[in-house]
C-alpha positions as CSV (number, residue, x, y, z in Angstrom):
1,M,-45.1,30.0,-68.0
2,N,-43.6,26.5,-67.9
3,V,-45.2,23.6,-66.0
4,L,-43.8,20.1,-65.3
5,V,-46.6,17.6,-65.0
6,L,-45.7,14.8,-63.0
7,T,-47.7,11.3,-62.9
8,N,-47.3,7.9,-62.0
9,N,-49.1,6.8,-65.3
10,P,-50.0,9.2,-68.1
11,A,-52.4,6.4,-69.6
12,R,-54.8,6.1,-66.4
13,P,-58.0,7.2,-67.0
14,S,-57.9,9.9,-64.4
15,F,-54.9,11.6,-66.1
16,R,-56.6,11.4,-69.5
17,Q,-59.8,12.8,-68.2
18,R,-58.4,15.7,-65.9
19,I,-55.1,16.7,-67.5
20,E,-54.2,15.4,-70.9
21,V,-57.6,16.7,-72.5
22,N,-56.8,20.1,-71.1
23,L,-53.2,20.4,-72.3
24,D,-54.2,22.3,-75.7
25,L,-56.3,24.9,-73.9
26,L,-53.4,25.5,-71.3
27,Q,-50.9,25.9,-74.2
28,R,-53.4,28.4,-75.8
29,K,-53.4,30.4,-72.6
30,G,-49.7,30.5,-72.5
31,I,-49.2,27.7,-70.2
32,N,-46.6,25.0,-71.7
33,C,-46.8,21.9,-70.1
34,E,-44.2,18.9,-70.2
35,V,-45.6,15.6,-68.8
36,A,-43.2,13.4,-67.1
37,R,-43.7,9.9,-65.7
38,Y,-42.5,9.6,-62.1
39,P,-39.6,7.2,-62.2
40,A,-39.5,3.9,-60.0
41,N,-35.5,4.1,-59.8
42,P,-34.5,6.5,-57.0
43,L,-31.8,8.0,-58.9
44,A,-33.6,8.8,-61.9
45,R,-36.3,10.2,-59.4
46,Y,-34.2,12.4,-57.7
47,R,-32.7,13.7,-61.1
48,L,-36.3,14.4,-62.1
49,L,-37.0,16.3,-59.0
50,R,-33.8,18.5,-59.5
51,R,-35.3,19.4,-62.8
52,C,-38.3,20.9,-61.2
53,A,-36.1,24.1,-60.3
54,T,-36.3,24.9,-64.2
55,F,-40.0,25.0,-64.3
56,D,-42.5,27.9,-63.1
57,L,-44.8,25.4,-61.3
58,V,-45.0,21.6,-60.7
59,F,-48.2,20.0,-61.1
60,L,-48.5,16.6,-59.3
61,H,-51.4,14.5,-60.4
62,K,-52.6,12.0,-57.9
63,K,-48.9,10.7,-56.8
64,K,-48.6,10.5,-52.9
65,L,-45.2,11.3,-51.7
66,N,-43.0,9.8,-49.1
67,F,-40.9,11.4,-46.2
68,V,-37.8,11.7,-48.5
69,E,-39.6,12.8,-51.8
70,A,-41.7,15.3,-50.4
71,P,-38.8,17.9,-49.0
72,V,-36.9,17.2,-52.1
73,L,-39.8,18.2,-54.2
74,R,-40.4,21.3,-52.0
75,R,-36.7,22.2,-52.0
76,F,-36.3,22.4,-55.8
77,S,-39.8,23.7,-56.9
78,R,-41.1,27.4,-57.0
79,A,-44.6,26.3,-56.7
80,I,-46.4,23.1,-56.5
81,I,-50.1,22.1,-57.3
82,Y,-51.5,18.8,-56.3
83,D,-54.4,17.4,-58.1
84,F,-56.2,14.5,-57.0
85,D,-59.8,12.9,-57.9
86,D,-59.8,9.6,-55.8
87,A,-59.8,9.0,-52.0
88,V,-55.9,8.2,-52.6
89,M,-55.8,8.2,-48.8
90,Y,-57.8,5.0,-48.3
91,K,-57.3,1.3,-49.9
92,P,-60.1,0.5,-52.5
93,K,-60.2,-3.0,-51.4
94,S,-60.0,-2.4,-47.4
95,P,-61.5,1.2,-47.2
96,Q,-62.8,0.7,-43.6
97,R,-59.3,0.1,-42.4
98,Y,-57.1,2.8,-41.5
99,N,-53.9,2.6,-43.7
100,V,-50.7,4.2,-42.1
101,S,-48.8,4.5,-45.2
102,N,-51.6,5.8,-47.3
103,Q,-52.8,8.5,-44.6
104,M,-49.1,9.6,-44.0
105,R,-48.0,9.9,-47.7
106,F,-51.2,11.7,-48.5
107,R,-50.7,14.3,-45.6
108,L,-47.1,14.8,-46.8
109,T,-48.1,15.5,-50.2
110,V,-50.8,18.0,-49.4
111,K,-48.7,19.8,-46.8
112,S,-46.0,20.2,-49.3
113,A,-48.1,21.8,-52.1
114,D,-48.8,25.5,-52.4
115,L,-52.5,24.7,-53.7
116,V,-54.6,21.4,-53.8
117,I,-57.1,20.7,-56.4
118,A,-59.7,18.1,-55.4
119,G,-62.2,16.6,-57.5
120,N,-65.3,17.1,-55.2
121,V,-66.3,18.5,-51.8
122,Y,-65.7,15.1,-50.0
123,L,-62.0,15.0,-51.1
124,A,-61.5,18.9,-50.7
125,E,-62.5,18.3,-47.0
126,H,-59.8,15.7,-46.5
127,A,-57.2,17.9,-48.2
128,R,-58.1,20.9,-45.9
129,K,-57.2,19.0,-42.7
130,F,-53.5,19.6,-44.0
131,N,-53.5,22.5,-46.0
132,P,-56.1,25.5,-46.3
133,N,-55.6,26.4,-49.9
134,V,-57.8,23.9,-51.8
135,E,-59.8,24.4,-55.0
136,I,-62.7,22.2,-56.2
137,L,-62.4,21.2,-59.7
138,P,-64.8,18.7,-61.2
139,T,-63.6,16.5,-64.0
140,G,-64.7,17.8,-67.4
141,L,-65.6,16.5,-70.6
142,N,-66.2,17.6,-74.2
143,T,-69.9,17.6,-74.6
144,D,-69.7,18.3,-78.4
145,D,-68.2,15.0,-78.8
146,Y,-71.4,13.3,-77.7
147,K,-73.8,15.1,-80.3
148,V,-74.9,12.9,-82.9
149,P,-76.0,14.1,-86.5
150,S,-79.2,12.0,-86.1
151,E,-81.2,9.8,-84.0
152,P,-79.6,6.0,-83.9
153,K,-81.6,3.3,-85.5
154,R,-83.8,1.2,-83.0
155,D,-84.2,-2.4,-83.0
156,G,-86.6,-2.5,-80.3
157,K,-84.4,-3.3,-77.7
158,V,-83.9,-1.3,-74.3
159,R,-80.1,-1.2,-73.5
160,L,-78.8,-0.5,-70.2
161,V,-75.4,0.4,-70.3
162,W,-72.5,0.5,-67.9
163,I,-69.1,2.0,-68.6
164,G,-65.7,1.4,-66.4
165,S,-62.7,-0.8,-65.9
166,R,-61.9,-4.3,-64.9
167,S,-61.0,-2.6,-61.4
168,T,-64.6,-1.2,-61.0
169,L,-66.5,-4.0,-62.6
170,R,-67.1,-5.5,-59.2
171,Y,-69.4,-2.6,-58.4
172,L,-71.7,-3.6,-61.3
173,T,-71.7,-7.3,-60.1
174,E,-73.1,-6.3,-56.8
175,I,-76.6,-5.4,-58.6
176,K,-76.7,-8.5,-60.6
177,P,-79.8,-9.9,-58.7
178,A,-81.6,-6.7,-59.6
179,L,-80.5,-7.1,-63.2
180,E,-81.6,-10.7,-63.3
181,E,-84.9,-9.8,-62.0
182,V,-85.3,-7.1,-64.6
183,G,-84.4,-9.8,-67.2
184,S,-87.0,-12.1,-66.0
185,R,-89.7,-9.3,-66.4
186,F,-88.8,-7.7,-69.8
187,H,-87.6,-9.8,-72.8
188,N,-86.3,-6.8,-74.8
189,V,-83.9,-5.4,-72.1
190,V,-80.0,-5.8,-73.0
191,L,-77.1,-5.0,-70.6
192,R,-74.3,-3.4,-72.6
193,Q,-70.9,-3.2,-70.8
194,I,-68.2,-1.0,-71.8
195,C,-65.2,-2.2,-70.4
196,D,-62.0,-4.5,-70.7
197,D,-63.7,-7.3,-68.7
198,F,-67.2,-8.8,-68.6
199,F,-69.6,-10.9,-66.9
200,E,-72.7,-12.7,-68.2
201,L,-76.2,-12.9,-66.7
202,Q,-78.6,-15.8,-66.8
203,K,-81.9,-13.8,-67.7
204,M,-80.5,-11.0,-69.7
205,P,-78.4,-10.8,-72.8
206,V,-75.2,-9.0,-72.5
207,E,-73.4,-6.9,-75.2
208,R,-69.8,-7.0,-74.8
209,C,-68.1,-3.8,-76.0
210,L,-64.5,-3.5,-75.6
211,W,-63.6,0.0,-74.3
212,S,-61.7,2.2,-76.5
213,E,-61.2,6.0,-77.3
214,Q,-62.6,5.7,-80.4
215,T,-65.7,3.6,-79.8
216,Q,-66.9,4.6,-76.3
217,I,-69.0,7.6,-77.4
218,A,-71.0,5.8,-80.0
219,D,-71.6,2.9,-77.6
220,L,-73.0,5.2,-75.1
221,V,-75.2,7.4,-77.3
222,T,-76.7,4.3,-78.8
223,S,-77.7,3.0,-75.3
224,D,-80.7,4.0,-73.3
225,I,-80.5,3.9,-69.6
226,G,-77.1,4.4,-67.7
227,L,-76.3,2.7,-64.6
228,A,-74.0,3.9,-61.8
229,P,-73.9,1.5,-58.7
230,L,-71.5,2.3,-56.1
231,P,-71.1,0.7,-52.6
232,D,-71.0,3.3,-49.8
233,N,-67.7,3.4,-47.9
234,P,-64.8,5.8,-47.4
235,F,-63.2,5.1,-50.9
236,T,-66.3,5.4,-53.1
237,R,-67.5,8.6,-51.6
238,G,-64.4,10.1,-53.2
239,K,-65.5,9.1,-56.7
240,C,-66.1,12.0,-59.1
241,G,-69.0,10.6,-60.9
242,F,-67.3,10.8,-64.5
243,K,-69.6,8.0,-65.9
244,I,-72.8,9.8,-65.0
245,L,-71.6,12.9,-66.8
246,Q,-70.9,10.7,-69.9
247,Y,-74.3,9.4,-69.5
248,A,-75.7,12.9,-69.2
249,A,-73.7,14.1,-72.2
250,A,-75.0,11.1,-74.1
251,G,-78.6,12.0,-73.3
252,L,-79.1,9.1,-71.1
253,P,-81.0,9.0,-68.1
254,V,-79.3,7.1,-65.1
255,V,-80.1,4.9,-62.2
256,A,-77.3,5.5,-59.7
257,S,-76.4,4.7,-56.0
258,P,-76.9,7.9,-53.8
259,V,-73.1,7.9,-53.0
260,G,-70.7,10.8,-53.1
261,V,-71.2,13.2,-56.1
262,N,-74.0,10.9,-57.3
263,R,-76.4,12.8,-55.0
264,E,-75.2,16.1,-56.7
265,Y,-75.0,14.9,-60.4
266,V,-78.4,13.0,-60.5
267,R,-81.2,15.2,-59.9
268,E,-83.9,12.7,-58.8
269,N,-86.7,12.2,-61.0
270,I,-85.3,14.8,-63.3
271,T,-82.2,13.6,-64.9
272,G,-82.5,10.1,-63.2
273,L,-83.4,8.0,-60.3
274,L,-81.4,7.0,-57.1
275,A,-81.5,3.5,-55.8
276,T,-80.2,2.2,-52.4
277,D,-81.1,-1.6,-52.4
278,S,-81.9,-4.4,-54.9
279,S,-85.8,-3.6,-55.0
280,Q,-85.1,0.2,-55.7
281,W,-82.9,-0.8,-58.5
282,V,-85.4,-3.1,-59.9
283,D,-88.0,-0.5,-59.5
284,G,-85.9,2.4,-61.1
285,I,-84.8,0.3,-64.1
286,S,-88.4,-1.0,-64.6
287,T,-89.9,2.5,-64.5
288,L,-87.3,3.8,-67.2
289,V,-87.8,0.7,-69.5
290,Q,-91.5,1.1,-69.6
291,N,-91.5,4.8,-70.2
292,P,-89.8,6.0,-73.4
293,D,-91.1,9.4,-73.0
294,L,-89.7,9.7,-69.4
295,R,-86.4,8.4,-70.7
296,G,-86.3,11.2,-73.2
297,S,-87.3,13.9,-71.0
298,M,-84.9,12.9,-68.2
299,G,-82.0,12.4,-70.9
300,S,-82.7,16.0,-72.5
301,A,-82.6,17.5,-68.7
302,A,-79.3,15.7,-68.2
303,K,-77.7,17.4,-71.3
304,T,-78.7,20.5,-70.0
305,M,-77.0,19.9,-66.6
306,V,-73.8,18.6,-68.1
307,S,-73.0,21.7,-69.9
308,A,-71.7,23.1,-66.7
309,F,-68.9,20.3,-66.8
310,D,-67.8,21.1,-70.4
311,L,-64.2,21.5,-71.0
312,A,-64.6,24.9,-72.1
313,V,-65.9,25.8,-68.6
314,V,-63.6,23.6,-66.4
315,G,-60.6,24.2,-68.6
316,E,-60.8,27.8,-68.4
317,R,-60.8,27.5,-64.5
318,L,-57.8,25.2,-64.5
319,S,-55.9,27.7,-66.5
320,E,-56.8,30.5,-64.1
321,I,-55.7,28.3,-61.0
322,V,-52.4,27.4,-62.6
323,R,-51.9,30.9,-63.7
324,D,-52.7,32.4,-60.5
325,C,-50.4,30.2,-58.4
326,I,-47.4,30.7,-60.6
327,V,-47.9,34.6,-60.1
328,Q,-48.3,34.3,-56.5
329,R,-45.4,32.3,-55.9
330,Q,-43.0,33.9,-58.3
331,V,-39.5,35.0,-57.1
332,P,-39.2,38.6,-56.1
333,G,-38.0,40.6,-59.4
334,E,-39.7,38.3,-61.7
335,N,-42.7,39.3,-63.5
336,F,-44.9,38.1,-66.5
337,V,-45.5,39.9,-69.8
338,Q,-48.3,39.5,-71.9
339,N,-47.5,38.7,-75.7
340,Q,-49.5,40.1,-78.5
341,D,-51.0,36.6,-78.9
342,G,-52.5,37.0,-75.3
343,T,-50.2,34.5,-73.9
344,E,-47.7,35.3,-71.1
345,E,-44.0,34.5,-70.6
346,L,-41.7,35.0,-67.7
347,N,-39.7,38.1,-68.0
348,S,-36.5,38.3,-65.3
349,G,-35.3,41.6,-64.4
């Protein structure tokens, strides 16, 4: 089975977290994936779309198609899966405003697909308005990567940690007043930012940890309390909560906003605490700072919870979805035969 994966940017976090990490597993399942960056040049774009006819399935990641591209892709594709893990129908900086272009492109793309994979229930509900064939598949991670051979050395500090990118750092800045209040109460608390941009606090020391694939896990597992603030709007409700899964895999309790999947992923008073305003952020963080045993029990519960999101589970489900879609859309007269190693290939006859 041969699949063409189309994406605007293979370096973006969502592609790395949802697609790239699963490529080896798909290969072992007999699903060979070629990744192609969607060209900006119209002629190069058309040539790439024509190539879709040589693949069993086109896997379109997050890219929204316009009224010219959508029918061309449909014409040259045997089967199409559209995967998205953000509320791409809204503008992040003005989510309350109805954006005609985003909504139109989203509708065209979803209607053109044979199957849509959404990262959570909220996104699935949007997709089902235009296509009844929608599967919900959360973003997975390799939980084994977060296991450390021994307890990290402690220096008496309690490290709050936030992981993200420059584009989402503004969500953390919204709880600055709460962080300053916590800093004025506890002199052993540090804010660790794992990011490509940073800000300072007046009453709490800040550790700047430049995000990298090689160091992010070590920076997480040597922290104590995860932070996941989000404003509540149509765009943020589509967030797939990957940082909460990372905190859980690292054995950290979390304080989070009750927005979108945060409500599902944070089991209140079991794996973490939810906070809706500044006073609740201060109280939630303070409670965990003062109770190391509570941090430990919540962190252990979080590790148990996150096992359901392991790549072995999520990747297996993804391979089933892809394989089923190809089989259902195969041209009459074509069938797939199983090789001795358990993989499948197209047999035309």
